TORPALUM-684900 format. One record per residue (C-alpha): x, y, z; residue number from 1. Coordinates in Angstrom, 1 decimal. Layout:
N
X, Y, Z, lotor
X, Y, Z, NUM
...
//
This chain:
344
X, Y, Z, lotor
36.8, 10.1, -2.8, 1
35.5, 13.4, -1.3, 2
31.9, 14.5, -1.4, 3
31.0, 17.3, -3.9, 4
27.5, 18.7, -3.6, 5
25.5, 19.0, -6.8, 6
25.6, 22.3, -8.7, 7
23.2, 24.6, -6.9, 8
20.0, 25.6, -8.7, 9
19.0, 29.1, -7.8, 10
15.4, 29.4, -6.5, 11
13.2, 32.5, -6.9, 12
13.1, 34.6, -3.8, 13
10.0, 35.7, -2.0, 14
9.1, 39.4, -1.7, 15
6.5, 41.1, 0.5, 16
3.1, 39.6, 1.0, 17
4.0, 36.2, -0.5, 18
4.9, 37.6, -3.9, 19
8.1, 36.3, -5.6, 20
10.6, 38.8, -6.9, 21
9.9, 37.5, -10.4, 22
6.3, 38.6, -10.0, 23
4.6, 35.3, -9.5, 24
2.6, 34.3, -6.4, 25
4.3, 32.2, -3.7, 26
2.5, 28.9, -3.0, 27
0.3, 28.3, 0.0, 28
1.0, 25.1, 2.0, 29
-2.0, 22.8, 2.5, 30
-1.5, 19.5, 4.5, 31
-4.2, 16.9, 4.4, 32
-3.9, 14.5, 7.3, 33
-5.6, 11.1, 7.2, 34
-5.0, 7.6, 8.5, 35
-6.2, 5.1, 11.0, 36
-8.1, 6.2, 14.1, 37
-5.8, 5.9, 17.1, 38
-2.6, 6.3, 14.9, 39
-2.0, 9.9, 15.9, 40
-3.9, 12.1, 13.4, 41
-5.0, 14.5, 16.1, 42
-1.4, 14.7, 17.4, 43
-0.2, 15.6, 13.9, 44
-2.8, 18.3, 13.5, 45
-1.9, 19.8, 16.9, 46
1.8, 19.7, 16.0, 47
1.0, 21.5, 12.7, 48
-1.1, 24.1, 14.6, 49
1.7, 24.7, 17.0, 50
4.1, 25.7, 14.2, 51
1.6, 28.2, 12.7, 52
-0.9, 26.2, 10.6, 53
-4.6, 26.8, 10.8, 54
-6.1, 23.3, 11.6, 55
-9.5, 22.1, 10.5, 56
-10.7, 18.6, 11.5, 57
-13.1, 16.6, 9.4, 58
-14.8, 19.3, 7.3, 59
-17.2, 18.0, 4.6, 60
-15.2, 17.0, 1.6, 61
-17.0, 19.5, -0.6, 62
-15.5, 22.3, 1.5, 63
-11.9, 21.3, 1.1, 64
-11.1, 23.1, -2.1, 65
-12.7, 26.3, -0.9, 66
-10.9, 26.1, 2.5, 67
-7.6, 25.7, 0.8, 68
-8.0, 28.6, -1.6, 69
-9.3, 31.0, 1.0, 70
-6.6, 30.2, 3.6, 71
-4.5, 33.2, 4.6, 72
-1.8, 31.1, 6.3, 73
-0.6, 27.4, 6.0, 74
-3.6, 25.1, 6.4, 75
-3.9, 21.6, 7.9, 76
-7.1, 19.6, 7.2, 77
-7.9, 16.3, 9.0, 78
-9.9, 13.9, 6.8, 79
-10.9, 10.3, 7.8, 80
-13.8, 7.9, 7.7, 81
-15.7, 10.1, 10.2, 82
-15.8, 13.0, 7.6, 83
-19.2, 13.7, 6.1, 84
-19.3, 12.1, 2.6, 85
-16.0, 10.4, 3.1, 86
-14.6, 8.5, 0.1, 87
-10.9, 7.8, -0.4, 88
-11.3, 8.3, -4.2, 89
-13.0, 11.6, -3.7, 90
-10.2, 12.7, -1.4, 91
-7.6, 11.9, -4.0, 92
-9.6, 13.7, -6.6, 93
-9.7, 16.8, -4.4, 94
-6.0, 16.5, -3.8, 95
-5.4, 16.3, -7.6, 96
-7.5, 19.4, -8.0, 97
-5.5, 21.3, -5.4, 98
-2.2, 20.2, -7.1, 99
-3.4, 21.6, -10.4, 100
-3.6, 25.1, -8.7, 101
-0.2, 26.8, -9.0, 102
-1.0, 28.9, -6.0, 103
-1.2, 25.9, -3.7, 104
1.3, 23.3, -2.4, 105
-0.8, 20.4, -1.1, 106
0.5, 17.3, 0.6, 107
-1.1, 14.2, 2.0, 108
0.1, 12.7, 5.3, 109
-1.2, 9.2, 6.3, 110
-0.8, 8.0, 9.9, 111
-0.8, 4.3, 10.6, 112
0.2, 1.8, 13.3, 113
0.2, -1.9, 13.9, 114
-3.2, -3.5, 14.7, 115
-1.9, -4.8, 18.1, 116
-0.7, -1.3, 19.0, 117
-4.1, 0.3, 18.0, 118
-6.0, -2.4, 20.0, 119
-3.8, -1.6, 23.1, 120
-4.4, 2.1, 22.8, 121
-8.2, 1.6, 22.6, 122
-8.1, -0.8, 25.5, 123
-6.1, 1.6, 27.6, 124
-8.5, 4.5, 27.0, 125
-11.7, 2.4, 26.9, 126
-12.9, 4.2, 23.9, 127
-15.0, 2.7, 21.1, 128
-13.8, 2.7, 17.5, 129
-15.8, 5.2, 15.4, 130
-16.5, 2.5, 12.7, 131
-17.5, -0.1, 15.3, 132
-19.3, 1.7, 18.1, 133
-21.3, -1.4, 19.1, 134
-18.9, -4.0, 17.8, 135
-15.3, -5.3, 18.1, 136
-12.5, -2.7, 17.8, 137
-10.6, -5.1, 15.6, 138
-13.4, -5.0, 13.0, 139
-13.5, -1.2, 13.0, 140
-9.7, -1.1, 12.5, 141
-10.0, -3.6, 9.5, 142
-12.9, -1.6, 8.0, 143
-11.1, 1.7, 8.3, 144
-7.9, 0.2, 6.8, 145
-9.8, -1.0, 3.8, 146
-11.7, 2.4, 3.4, 147
-8.5, 4.4, 3.5, 148
-6.1, 2.1, 1.6, 149
-6.0, 4.3, -1.4, 150
-5.0, 7.2, 0.8, 151
-2.2, 5.2, 2.3, 152
-0.9, 4.2, -1.2, 153
-1.2, 7.8, -2.5, 154
0.3, 9.6, 0.6, 155
3.3, 11.9, 0.2, 156
4.3, 11.0, 3.7, 157
3.5, 7.7, 5.6, 158
4.0, 7.9, 9.3, 159
4.0, 4.7, 11.3, 160
3.6, 5.6, 15.0, 161
3.6, 2.1, 16.4, 162
6.8, 2.7, 18.4, 163
7.2, 6.4, 17.8, 164
7.4, 8.6, 21.0, 165
5.0, 11.6, 20.9, 166
7.8, 14.1, 21.2, 167
9.6, 12.5, 18.3, 168
6.5, 12.6, 16.2, 169
6.1, 16.3, 16.9, 170
9.8, 16.8, 16.0, 171
9.3, 15.0, 12.7, 172
6.3, 17.2, 11.8, 173
8.2, 20.4, 12.8, 174
11.2, 19.4, 10.7, 175
9.1, 18.6, 7.6, 176
6.5, 21.2, 7.7, 177
7.8, 24.3, 9.5, 178
8.1, 27.4, 7.3, 179
11.3, 27.1, 5.4, 180
13.0, 30.5, 4.7, 181
15.4, 28.9, 2.2, 182
12.4, 27.7, 0.1, 183
11.6, 31.4, -0.2, 184
9.5, 31.3, -3.2, 185
7.3, 28.6, -1.9, 186
9.2, 26.1, -4.1, 187
9.3, 22.8, -2.2, 188
12.7, 21.6, -1.1, 189
13.4, 17.9, -0.9, 190
13.4, 16.8, 2.7, 191
16.1, 14.2, 3.2, 192
15.4, 12.3, 6.4, 193
18.4, 10.2, 7.7, 194
17.2, 7.5, 10.1, 195
19.3, 5.1, 12.2, 196
17.6, 1.9, 13.3, 197
18.2, -1.7, 14.6, 198
17.5, -4.5, 12.1, 199
16.0, -6.8, 14.8, 200
13.3, -4.2, 15.5, 201
12.4, -4.0, 11.8, 202
13.0, -1.7, 8.8, 203
11.6, 1.8, 9.0, 204
8.5, 1.4, 6.8, 205
9.0, 4.8, 5.1, 206
12.5, 4.0, 3.9, 207
13.4, 4.8, 0.3, 208
17.0, 3.4, 0.7, 209
18.5, 1.2, 3.3, 210
22.1, 0.6, 4.2, 211
23.5, -2.2, 6.4, 212
26.4, -1.1, 8.7, 213
26.5, -4.4, 10.6, 214
29.8, -5.4, 9.0, 215
31.7, -2.6, 10.6, 216
33.6, -3.0, 13.9, 217
31.1, -3.0, 16.8, 218
31.7, -0.8, 19.9, 219
29.3, -3.1, 21.8, 220
32.2, -5.5, 22.4, 221
34.3, -2.9, 24.1, 222
33.2, -2.6, 27.7, 223
34.3, 1.0, 27.9, 224
32.5, 2.1, 24.8, 225
29.4, -0.1, 25.2, 226
27.4, 2.3, 27.4, 227
27.9, 5.1, 24.9, 228
26.2, 5.9, 21.6, 229
27.3, 6.9, 18.1, 230
26.8, 10.5, 19.2, 231
29.9, 10.1, 21.4, 232
33.3, 11.1, 19.9, 233
35.1, 8.1, 21.3, 234
32.5, 5.7, 19.9, 235
32.6, 7.4, 16.5, 236
36.4, 7.3, 16.4, 237
36.3, 3.5, 17.1, 238
33.9, 2.9, 14.3, 239
35.7, 5.2, 11.8, 240
39.0, 3.3, 12.5, 241
37.5, 0.3, 10.7, 242
39.6, 0.0, 7.5, 243
36.4, -0.3, 5.4, 244
34.5, 2.5, 7.0, 245
35.6, 5.3, 4.7, 246
34.9, 3.4, 1.5, 247
31.4, 2.5, 2.8, 248
30.7, 6.1, 3.8, 249
31.9, 7.6, 0.6, 250
29.9, 5.0, -1.4, 251
26.7, 6.1, 0.4, 252
27.5, 9.8, -0.4, 253
28.2, 9.0, -4.0, 254
24.9, 7.1, -4.4, 255
23.0, 9.9, -2.7, 256
24.7, 12.5, -5.0, 257
23.4, 10.4, -7.9, 258
19.9, 9.6, -6.7, 259
18.6, 12.6, -4.7, 260
18.7, 15.0, -7.7, 261
16.7, 12.5, -9.6, 262
14.2, 12.3, -6.8, 263
13.8, 16.1, -7.2, 264
13.2, 15.8, -10.9, 265
10.5, 13.1, -10.2, 266
8.7, 15.6, -8.0, 267
9.4, 13.7, -4.8, 268
9.1, 15.8, -1.7, 269
10.6, 13.4, 0.9, 270
13.4, 10.9, 0.8, 271
14.1, 8.7, 3.8, 272
17.6, 7.2, 3.9, 273
17.9, 4.5, 6.6, 274
21.1, 3.1, 8.1, 275
20.8, 0.0, 10.3, 276
23.0, -2.0, 12.6, 277
22.4, -4.7, 15.2, 278
21.3, -2.5, 18.1, 279
20.6, 0.9, 16.5, 280
22.8, 2.5, 19.1, 281
26.4, 2.8, 17.8, 282
27.3, 2.2, 14.2, 283
24.1, 3.3, 12.5, 284
23.9, 6.4, 14.7, 285
27.5, 7.4, 14.0, 286
27.0, 7.1, 10.2, 287
23.7, 9.0, 10.2, 288
25.3, 11.8, 12.1, 289
28.3, 12.0, 9.8, 290
26.0, 11.9, 6.7, 291
23.9, 14.7, 8.1, 292
27.0, 16.8, 8.9, 293
28.5, 16.2, 5.5, 294
25.3, 17.0, 3.6, 295
24.8, 20.1, 5.6, 296
28.5, 21.1, 5.5, 297
29.5, 24.3, 3.7, 298
25.8, 24.9, 3.1, 299
25.7, 21.8, 0.8, 300
22.1, 21.1, 1.8, 301
20.9, 24.6, 1.1, 302
22.9, 24.8, -2.1, 303
21.5, 21.6, -3.5, 304
17.9, 22.4, -2.4, 305
17.8, 19.7, 0.2, 306
16.5, 20.0, 3.8, 307
18.5, 17.6, 6.0, 308
17.1, 16.0, 9.1, 309
18.5, 13.2, 11.3, 310
16.5, 10.8, 13.5, 311
17.7, 7.9, 15.7, 312
14.8, 5.5, 16.1, 313
16.1, 3.3, 18.8, 314
17.6, 6.1, 20.8, 315
14.3, 7.9, 20.6, 316
12.5, 4.9, 22.0, 317
14.8, 4.9, 25.0, 318
14.5, 8.6, 25.5, 319
18.1, 9.6, 24.5, 320
17.6, 10.8, 20.9, 321
17.5, 14.5, 21.9, 322
21.2, 14.5, 22.5, 323
21.7, 14.5, 18.7, 324
20.4, 18.0, 18.4, 325
21.8, 21.0, 20.3, 326
19.4, 22.3, 22.8, 327
16.9, 19.5, 22.2, 328
15.3, 17.7, 25.1, 329
15.3, 13.9, 25.3, 330
12.1, 12.4, 23.9, 331
10.0, 10.5, 26.4, 332
9.8, 6.8, 25.7, 333
6.0, 6.5, 25.2, 334
4.2, 6.0, 21.9, 335
2.6, 8.7, 19.9, 336
-0.7, 8.7, 21.7, 337
-2.3, 11.1, 24.2, 338
-2.3, 10.4, 27.9, 339
-6.0, 10.6, 28.2, 340
-7.4, 9.6, 24.9, 341
-6.7, 7.7, 21.7, 342
-5.4, 10.2, 19.1, 343
-7.9, 10.5, 16.2, 344
//
């Protein structure tokens, strides 16, 4: 079975000054960033600012609609429990109001991390939690998680930075939010994130679909191939020689061909497809790379309206994920936190 991309759906093209050729106004991107203190909100805002967004941190909630409608370029707004008049329900109401405006394209990003990771970050920087300035950091974390639970549940994108290197976090933000010339008219393209991982390290929490590649032949048991990764041609050839590899690979493609267009119809902006193996180094990496190449091949991604990205979680943690992208630098193996302060 060979992969056939879905029939392309032509998108309106943008003309000068953000006006579509069909005469309608192109949409303005507005990204609301929230989450737990110490989980990387400030790092996300800085990453958005670096790719051209105007960043505003913790404005009064009453100002959010006006800020969004007056913005002259993509806008990122940080909102958390420190914001004046903060209430998760009111934030969701504001988001709903922005979504009702056809001139805006709002999205909500929520940053989170495991409690033990947050505690370690606060201990390392010796800062107090904003919700527990005189008390236990753990109490502040619990209070903030409760206050923002509705935002976590309603987020368009949930980012768990527990073991995510800062460079990899920035790369994810750039991939998902950088200006997309193929979106042209401001129409959102579905971002398909392909992620390799190791099952013993846990499932990627943001996964929409998970595939298990542990039944395929394992290069780990070949002493020559063991030091390599699924990015290496010799390792990939070894995996692809498994008699069941092609049927497995084609099955994944067939399922994506069925499901992803339905995600678009449902208004979903992000789809995370995770492929796991034992170590997250060989088989899952190889399959994710092959999936990305196939979905991008012959402009399939552009034709179908999908923006394809590939991430290798375990390689990123070890500082070798950059090899997957031409010209990319390896990501340093430190979590998504600042060297001198806990990210807000």
